[in-house]
Gaussian input, Z-matrix of N, CA and C with variables (Angstrom, degrees):
# hf/3-21g

backbone

0 1
 N
 C     1     B1
 C     2     B2     1     A1
 N     3     B3     2     A2     1     D1
 C     4     B4     3     A3     2     D2
 C     5     B5     4     A4     3     D3
 N     6     B6     5     A5     4     D4
 C     7     B7     6     A6     5     D5
 C     8     B8     7     A7     6     D6
 N     9     B9     8     A8     7     D7
 C    10    B10     9     A9     8     D8
 C    11    B11    10    A10     9     D9
 N    12    B12    11    A11    10    D10
 C    13    B13    12    A12    11    D11
 C    14    B14    13    A13    12    D12
 N    15    B15    14    A14    13    D13
 C    16    B16    15    A15    14    D14
 C    17    B17    16    A16    15    D15
 N    18    B18    17    A17    16    D16
 C    19    B19    18    A18    17    D17
 C    20    B20    19    A19    18    D18
 N    21    B21    20    A20    19    D19
 C    22    B22    21    A21    20    D20
 C    23    B23    22    A22    21    D21
 N    24    B24    23    A23    22    D22
 C    25    B25    24    A24    23    D23
 C    26    B26    25    A25    24    D24
 N    27    B27    26    A26    25    D25
 C    28    B28    27    A27    26    D26
 C    29    B29    28    A28    27    D27
 N    30    B30    29    A29    28    D28
 C    31    B31    30    A30    29    D29
 C    32    B32    31    A31    30    D30
 N    33    B33    32    A32    31    D31
 C    34    B34    33    A33    32    D32
 C    35    B35    34    A34    33    D33
 N    36    B36    35    A35    34    D34
 C    37    B37    36    A36    35    D35
 C    38    B38    37    A37    36    D36
 N    39    B39    38    A38    37    D37
 C    40    B40    39    A39    38    D38
 C    41    B41    40    A40    39    D39
 N    42    B42    41    A41    40    D40
 C    43    B43    42    A42    41    D41
 C    44    B44    43    A43    42    D42
 N    45    B45    44    A44    43    D43
 C    46    B46    45    A45    44    D44
 C    47    B47    46    A46    45    D45
 N    48    B48    47    A47    46    D46
 C    49    B49    48    A48    47    D47
 C    50    B50    49    A49    48    D48
 N    51    B51    50    A50    49    D49
 C    52    B52    51    A51    50    D50
 C    53    B53    52    A52    51    D51
 N    54    B54    53    A53    52    D52
 C    55    B55    54    A54    53    D53
 C    56    B56    55    A55    54    D54
 N    57    B57    56    A56    55    D55
 C    58    B58    57    A57    56    D56
 C    59    B59    58    A58    57    D57
 N    60    B60    59    A59    58    D58
 C    61    B61    60    A60    59    D59
 C    62    B62    61    A61    60    D60
 N    63    B63    62    A62    61    D61
 C    64    B64    63    A63    62    D62
 C    65    B65    64    A64    63    D63
 N    66    B66    65    A65    64    D64
 C    67    B67    66    A66    65    D65
 C    68    B68    67    A67    66    D66
 N    69    B69    68    A68    67    D67
 C    70    B70    69    A69    68    D68
 C    71    B71    70    A70    69    D69
 N    72    B72    71    A71    70    D70
 C    73    B73    72    A72    71    D71
 C    74    B74    73    A73    72    D72
 N    75    B75    74    A74    73    D73
 C    76    B76    75    A75    74    D74
 C    77    B77    76    A76    75    D75
 N    78    B78    77    A77    76    D76
 C    79    B79    78    A78    77    D77
 C    80    B80    79    A79    78    D78
 N    81    B81    80    A80    79    D79
 C    82    B82    81    A81    80    D80
 C    83    B83    82    A82    81    D81
 N    84    B84    83    A83    82    D82
 C    85    B85    84    A84    83    D83
 C    86    B86    85    A85    84    D84
 N    87    B87    86    A86    85    D85
 C    88    B88    87    A87    86    D86
 C    89    B89    88    A88    87    D87
 N    90    B90    89    A89    88    D88
 C    91    B91    90    A90    89    D89
 C    92    B92    91    A91    90    D90
 N    93    B93    92    A92    91    D91
 C    94    B94    93    A93    92    D92
 C    95    B95    94    A94    93    D93
 N    96    B96    95    A95    94    D94
 C    97    B97    96    A96    95    D95
 C    98    B98    97    A97    96    D96
 N    99    B99    98    A98    97    D97
 C   100   B100    99    A99    98    D98
 C   101   B101   100   A100    99    D99
 N   102   B102   101   A101   100   D100
 C   103   B103   102   A102   101   D101
 C   104   B104   103   A103   102   D102
 N   105   B105   104   A104   103   D103
 C   106   B106   105   A105   104   D104
 C   107   B107   106   A106   105   D105
 N   108   B108   107   A107   106   D106
 C   109   B109   108   A108   107   D107
 C   110   B110   109   A109   108   D108
 N   111   B111   110   A110   109   D109
 C   112   B112   111   A111   110   D110
 C   113   B113   112   A112   111   D111
 N   114   B114   113   A113   112   D112
 C   115   B115   114   A114   113   D113
 C   116   B116   115   A115   114   D114
 N   117   B117   116   A116   115   D115
 C   118   B118   117   A117   116   D116
 C   119   B119   118   A118   117   D117
 N   120   B120   119   A119   118   D118
 C   121   B121   120   A120   119   D119
 C   122   B122   121   A121   120   D120
 N   123   B123   122   A122   121   D121
 C   124   B124   123   A123   122   D122
 C   125   B125   124   A124   123   D123
 N   126   B126   125   A125   124   D124
 C   127   B127   126   A126   125   D125
 C   128   B128   127   A127   126   D126
 N   129   B129   128   A128   127   D127
 C   130   B130   129   A129   128   D128
 C   131   B131   130   A130   129   D129
 N   132   B132   131   A131   130   D130
 C   133   B133   132   A132   131   D131
 C   134   B134   133   A133   132   D132
 N   135   B135   134   A134   133   D133
 C   136   B136   135   A135   134   D134
 C   137   B137   136   A136   135   D135
 N   138   B138   137   A137   136   D136
 C   139   B139   138   A138   137   D137
 C   140   B140   139   A139   138   D138
 N   141   B141   140   A140   139   D139
 C   142   B142   141   A141   140   D140
 C   143   B143   142   A142   141   D141
 N   144   B144   143   A143   142   D142
 C   145   B145   144   A144   143   D143
 C   146   B146   145   A145   144   D144
 N   147   B147   146   A146   145   D145
 C   148   B148   147   A147   146   D146
 C   149   B149   148   A148   147   D147
 N   150   B150   149   A149   148   D148
 C   151   B151   150   A150   149   D149
 C   152   B152   151   A151   150   D150
 N   153   B153   152   A152   151   D151
 C   154   B154   153   A153   152   D152
 C   155   B155   154   A154   153   D153
 N   156   B156   155   A155   154   D154
 C   157   B157   156   A156   155   D155
 C   158   B158   157   A157   156   D156
 N   159   B159   158   A158   157   D157
 C   160   B160   159   A159   158   D158
 C   161   B161   160   A160   159   D159
 N   162   B162   161   A161   160   D160
 C   163   B163   162   A162   161   D161
 C   164   B164   163   A163   162   D162
 N   165   B165   164   A164   163   D163
 C   166   B166   165   A165   164   D164
 C   167   B167   166   A166   165   D165
 N   168   B168   167   A167   166   D166
 C   169   B169   168   A168   167   D167
 C   170   B170   169   A169   168   D168
 N   171   B171   170   A170   169   D169
 C   172   B172   171   A171   170   D170
 C   173   B173   172   A172   171   D171
 N   174   B174   173   A173   172   D172
 C   175   B175   174   A174   173   D173
 C   176   B176   175   A175   174   D174
 N   177   B177   176   A176   175   D175
 C   178   B178   177   A177   176   D176
 C   179   B179   178   A178   177   D177
 N   180   B180   179   A179   178   D178
 C   181   B181   180   A180   179   D179
 C   182   B182   181   A181   180   D180
 N   183   B183   182   A182   181   D181
 C   184   B184   183   A183   182   D182
 C   185   B185   184   A184   183   D183
 N   186   B186   185   A185   184   D184
 C   187   B187   186   A186   185   D185
 C   188   B188   187   A187   186   D186

   B1=1.3829
   B2=1.5623
   B3=1.3645
   B4=1.5140
   B5=1.5617
   B6=1.2276
   B7=1.4983
   B8=1.5423
   B9=1.2951
   B10=1.5026
   B11=1.5182
   B12=1.2898
   B13=1.4320
   B14=1.5883
   B15=1.2958
   B16=1.4665
   B17=1.5738
   B18=1.3380
   B19=1.3926
   B20=1.4925
   B21=1.3258
   B22=1.5130
   B23=1.4660
   B24=1.3995
   B25=1.3861
   B26=1.5557
   B27=1.3222
   B28=1.3637
   B29=1.5417
   B30=1.4098
   B31=1.4187
   B32=1.5494
   B33=1.3964
   B34=1.4939
   B35=1.5193
   B36=1.3535
   B37=1.5804
   B38=1.5467
   B39=1.3192
   B40=1.4119
   B41=1.5014
   B42=1.3605
   B43=1.4444
   B44=1.5425
   B45=1.3119
   B46=1.4665
   B47=1.5346
   B48=1.2886
   B49=1.4005
   B50=1.6162
   B51=1.3698
   B52=1.4960
   B53=1.5305
   B54=1.2865
   B55=1.4683
   B56=1.5433
   B57=1.3246
   B58=1.4598
   B59=1.4365
   B60=1.3963
   B61=1.4926
   B62=1.5581
   B63=1.2873
   B64=1.4857
   B65=1.4407
   B66=1.3037
   B67=1.3816
   B68=1.5563
   B69=1.2699
   B70=1.5457
   B71=1.5924
   B72=1.2761
   B73=1.4424
   B74=1.5415
   B75=1.3400
   B76=1.4383
   B77=1.4815
   B78=1.4156
   B79=1.3909
   B80=1.4439
   B81=1.2785
   B82=1.3795
   B83=1.5627
   B84=1.2910
   B85=1.3860
   B86=1.4875
   B87=1.3901
   B88=1.4404
   B89=1.5409
   B90=1.2750
   B91=1.5455
   B92=1.5295
   B93=1.2798
   B94=1.4225
   B95=1.5280
   B96=1.3847
   B97=1.4692
   B98=1.5143
   B99=1.2877
   B100=1.3793
   B101=1.4778
   B102=1.2853
   B103=1.3843
   B104=1.5957
   B105=1.3387
   B106=1.4119
   B107=1.4565
   B108=1.3237
   B109=1.4770
   B110=1.4595
   B111=1.3566
   B112=1.4779
   B113=1.5736
   B114=1.2808
   B115=1.4195
   B116=1.4816
   B117=1.2922
   B118=1.4801
   B119=1.5074
   B120=1.2946
   B121=1.4067
   B122=1.5144
   B123=1.3866
   B124=1.4152
   B125=1.5487
   B126=1.4267
   B127=1.3804
   B128=1.5546
   B129=1.3035
   B130=1.4364
   B131=1.4938
   B132=1.3363
   B133=1.4348
   B134=1.4870
   B135=1.4510
   B136=1.4242
   B137=1.5781
   B138=1.2051
   B139=1.4452
   B140=1.4544
   B141=1.3020
   B142=1.5715
   B143=1.5290
   B144=1.2498
   B145=1.5196
   B146=1.4733
   B147=1.2370
   B148=1.5308
   B149=1.4865
   B150=1.3771
   B151=1.4052
   B152=1.6413
   B153=1.3332
   B154=1.4475
   B155=1.4627
   B156=1.4356
   B157=1.4515
   B158=1.5474
   B159=1.3150
   B160=1.5294
   B161=1.5557
   B162=1.3900
   B163=1.5106
   B164=1.5236
   B165=1.1928
   B166=1.5060
   B167=1.4533
   B168=1.3222
   B169=1.5352
   B170=1.4749
   B171=1.2709
   B172=1.4247
   B173=1.5011
   B174=1.1855
   B175=1.4821
   B176=1.5380
   B177=1.3623
   B178=1.4931
   B179=1.6103
   B180=1.3360
   B181=1.4449
   B182=1.5649
   B183=1.3371
   B184=1.4766
   B185=1.5381
   B186=1.2989
   B187=1.5237
   B188=1.4252
   A1=107.68
   A2=113.16
   A3=120.43
   A4=109.12
   A5=116.21
   A6=122.10
   A7=112.38
   A8=116.05
   A9=116.96
   A10=110.64
   A11=117.67
   A12=124.51
   A13=109.59
   A14=115.88
   A15=122.29
   A16=107.68
   A17=117.84
   A18=123.75
   A19=107.75
   A20=121.83
   A21=121.75
   A22=105.49
   A23=111.28
   A24=120.40
   A25=113.02
   A26=119.32
   A27=122.87
   A28=109.99
   A29=116.15
   A30=120.85
   A31=100.58
   A32=114.87
   A33=123.55
   A34=107.32
   A35=111.61
   A36=114.45
   A37=102.44
   A38=112.27
   A39=118.87
   A40=104.61
   A41=114.76
   A42=124.70
   A43=113.32
   A44=115.44
   A45=118.09
   A46=111.40
   A47=116.56
   A48=120.31
   A49=111.44
   A50=112.90
   A51=117.50
   A52=118.83
   A53=114.71
   A54=119.65
   A55=110.66
   A56=112.46
   A57=119.42
   A58=116.26
   A59=113.55
   A60=116.65
   A61=108.63
   A62=115.47
   A63=119.25
   A64=116.05
   A65=120.01
   A66=128.36
   A67=107.89
   A68=114.94
   A69=118.19
   A70=103.22
   A71=109.38
   A72=111.98
   A73=105.45
   A74=115.66
   A75=126.24
   A76=108.03
   A77=116.17
   A78=118.05
   A79=112.39
   A80=120.91
   A81=124.78
   A82=113.15
   A83=117.66
   A84=123.14
   A85=110.57
   A86=120.70
   A87=122.82
   A88=111.23
   A89=111.51
   A90=115.43
   A91=110.31
   A92=117.66
   A93=124.65
   A94=117.24
   A95=115.65
   A96=116.71
   A97=107.96
   A98=117.73
   A99=119.31
   A100=118.07
   A101=124.08
   A102=128.34
   A103=108.50
   A104=117.25
   A105=126.67
   A106=111.31
   A107=118.49
   A108=124.14
   A109=110.98
   A110=117.18
   A111=123.80
   A112=105.57
   A113=119.91
   A114=129.29
   A115=111.02
   A116=117.89
   A117=122.43
   A118=105.54
   A119=124.15
   A120=124.81
   A121=111.80
   A122=119.00
   A123=120.33
   A124=113.07
   A125=112.43
   A126=117.20
   A127=111.06
   A128=116.37
   A129=121.68
   A130=113.24
   A131=113.19
   A132=119.28
   A133=116.56
   A134=115.78
   A135=121.52
   A136=111.89
   A137=121.80
   A138=126.70
   A139=114.18
   A140=114.96
   A141=120.15
   A142=108.10
   A143=119.85
   A144=126.61
   A145=105.88
   A146=120.35
   A147=123.20
   A148=114.33
   A149=116.80
   A150=118.10
   A151=113.30
   A152=114.54
   A153=118.02
   A154=120.62
   A155=113.63
   A156=122.49
   A157=111.64
   A158=114.82
   A159=120.31
   A160=104.49
   A161=104.79
   A162=110.29
   A163=116.51
   A164=118.40
   A165=120.00
   A166=108.67
   A167=118.62
   A168=123.76
   A169=105.37
   A170=115.48
   A171=127.78
   A172=118.15
   A173=116.62
   A174=119.75
   A175=111.87
   A176=113.94
   A177=111.98
   A178=101.52
   A179=114.01
   A180=121.12
   A181=106.37
   A182=111.49
   A183=118.73
   A184=107.12
   A185=114.56
   A186=121.25
   A187=115.00
   D1=134.48
   D2=-176.47
   D3=-83.41
   D4=149.32
   D5=177.83
   D6=-64.00
   D7=150.61
   D8=-179.34
   D9=-142.95
   D10=155.96
   D11=178.92
   D12=-120.49
   D13=157.33
   D14=169.12
   D15=-84.65
   D16=145.00
   D17=-175.65
   D18=-135.13
   D19=140.70
   D20=164.85
   D21=-121.10
   D22=146.33
   D23=179.22
   D24=-136.48
   D25=156.07
   D26=169.73
   D27=-146.65
   D28=133.68
   D29=-172.04
   D30=-133.14
   D31=125.11
   D32=172.01
   D33=-100.77
   D34=134.66
   D35=-176.01
   D36=-130.05
   D37=152.12
   D38=166.74
   D39=-111.39
   D40=118.68
   D41=-178.48
   D42=-64.33
   D43=170.04
   D44=-179.88
   D45=-64.91
   D46=-23.07
   D47=-175.90
   D48=-102.02
   D49=12.63
   D50=173.72
   D51=91.60
   D52=-3.37
   D53=177.44
   D54=-77.77
   D55=146.83
   D56=168.35
   D57=-96.56
   D58=129.43
   D59=178.34
   D60=-130.01
   D61=147.96
   D62=170.94
   D63=-117.37
   D64=131.38
   D65=175.31
   D66=-108.66
   D67=125.35
   D68=-179.91
   D69=-132.23
   D70=151.70
   D71=178.60
   D72=-162.10
   D73=168.69
   D74=170.81
   D75=-140.43
   D76=147.12
   D77=178.53
   D78=-170.16
   D79=-172.34
   D80=179.35
   D81=-108.13
   D82=133.23
   D83=-174.35
   D84=-138.47
   D85=170.77
   D86=179.87
   D87=-60.68
   D88=142.66
   D89=174.44
   D90=-66.83
   D91=139.09
   D92=176.75
   D93=88.65
   D94=11.02
   D95=176.48
   D96=-63.73
   D97=133.18
   D98=172.44
   D99=-66.58
   D100=160.98
   D101=-177.23
   D102=-61.03
   D103=-39.79
   D104=177.75
   D105=-62.95
   D106=-45.34
   D107=179.88
   D108=-64.31
   D109=-40.41
   D110=-176.72
   D111=-65.89
   D112=-52.17
   D113=-177.97
   D114=-58.99
   D115=-44.18
   D116=-176.74
   D117=-67.91
   D118=-43.42
   D119=176.45
   D120=-60.53
   D121=-50.67
   D122=-176.87
   D123=-59.16
   D124=-42.17
   D125=-176.25
   D126=-68.71
   D127=-36.92
   D128=173.84
   D129=-55.35
   D130=-49.37
   D131=-179.49
   D132=-62.44
   D133=-41.60
   D134=171.45
   D135=-63.64
   D136=-46.46
   D137=175.74
   D138=-55.25
   D139=-40.09
   D140=177.72
   D141=-61.28
   D142=-35.10
   D143=-174.78
   D144=-76.98
   D145=-27.94
   D146=-174.16
   D147=-127.48
   D148=71.04
   D149=-176.61
   D150=-52.28
   D151=138.16
   D152=-177.27
   D153=84.77
   D154=-5.57
   D155=-179.69
   D156=-79.54
   D157=162.24
   D158=176.03
   D159=-129.45
   D160=145.42
   D161=177.47
   D162=-71.71
   D163=129.62
   D164=177.64
   D165=-93.10
   D166=-46.18
   D167=-177.59
   D168=-159.67
   D169=159.34
   D170=174.77
   D171=-158.79
   D172=148.78
   D173=-179.89
   D174=-151.33
   D175=154.05
   D176=-177.68
   D177=-150.56
   D178=158.37
   D179=-178.64
   D180=-158.57
   D181=148.17
   D182=168.19
   D183=-68.20
   D184=137.99
   D185=176.05
   D186=-96.24

């Protein structure tokens, strides 16, 4: 079994109709994920939930 870390992420989106929504989550992912990899994954998941939205801000950290 490979090692894993807990991560926390938050992504703020502006929806196609101009509203701001925030997606946040925490979970377990592979140890050693770079910050860019973690943010890319979190942003992709948030954007999949809000078609036509754009990312306003995002952040991630190990928990």
